[in-house]
N, C-alpha and C positions, 0 to 999 in steps of 0.2 A: 602497623605496616611501615616499613622504612623505604623511602624512595631516595635513591642517590643519583644526582645529576652527573653529567660528564666532567664538570669541574670539581667533583668529589664533595660538593655540598650536599647535605641530606636533610630530609624533613620526615617526621613521623606523622602519619595520618591515621584517622579512625578507620576501622574495617566496617563496611556496611554490607548488608545483605540485599540482593536484588532478586526479584522473581522474574523468571523468563517464562513468558506465556507462549504456548505452542500456537503457531498460526493455524487457523481453521483450514479445512480442505477446500480452498478456493483457488482455482487456476485462472490465469490470464493467457489467452491465446488468440491468434498466433502472435508470437513475440520474437522478433519485431513484426510490425504490421504497417500497412499503408492506408487502409480505409476504415476497417472495423476491428475492434477487439471484442472478444467474448469472455464474460465472467461466468465460470461454471462452479457451482457450489455443491459439493458432494453430500453434505449432511442434510440440509434443509432447503426450503425455498428461500429465495431472496426477497419475498414479499415484505414491503415496508422498510427494506434496507436503504440506508442513505449512502450514496456513492459520491465521493469527491475525487476529482482528478486535479493534480497540481503540476505546474511547470517547475523547472529547476530553480526558479526564484521564489517558489512558495506561493505563487498566485493561483487561486482557484480558477481553472479554465472550464470546469464542468461540474455541475452538481445536480443530482436527481434522486428522488425517492421512488423506488421500484413499486409499481402498482399492479403488476401481474404476478400470479402465483406460479413461478417457474424456477427451475434450478439453473437456468442459463439466462444471461442478459447481454445484449449487444449494445455497444457504444460506437457511434460514428466518430472517428478521429480523422477523417479525410481532410478537414480544414485546418488541422493542427500543424504548426511549424515542425519540421523534422527535429528530432531530439529525444531526450529522456523525459519521462513523465512518471509521477508517483500517484498511486491510487490508494484510497482509504475507503473501506466498506464497513459501516456499522449497522448491525442488525440485532437490536436488543442487547443481549449479553455477549453476542459474538462480534468479533471485529477482525479485520484483516488489513494489512498494509503490504503493498507490493509495488512493482514498477513495470513499465513497458517502454519500448522504444518505437517511436514513429519514424518510418523511413520514407 
């Protein structure tokens, strides 16, 4: 693969293959939200899933392992500072990454 810069200099690089994984059917709503967000998982229960919420600087602001056998899980975000947050859910072989906005 040849990459040419604006100054006409170029470099050849190797071609690599990446695998794009389909996000699982997990929804975050309402988005944006003020007090609570709900995680809704279409395929399976969220039992034993590990949920991490990160602020824009990458700091973990919430971490929890789900202990109830439900397809929905609420998280209280009322004390969060307004702004963008990222969420990561790991449940065995399934994983999901998403974001929500606290207003």
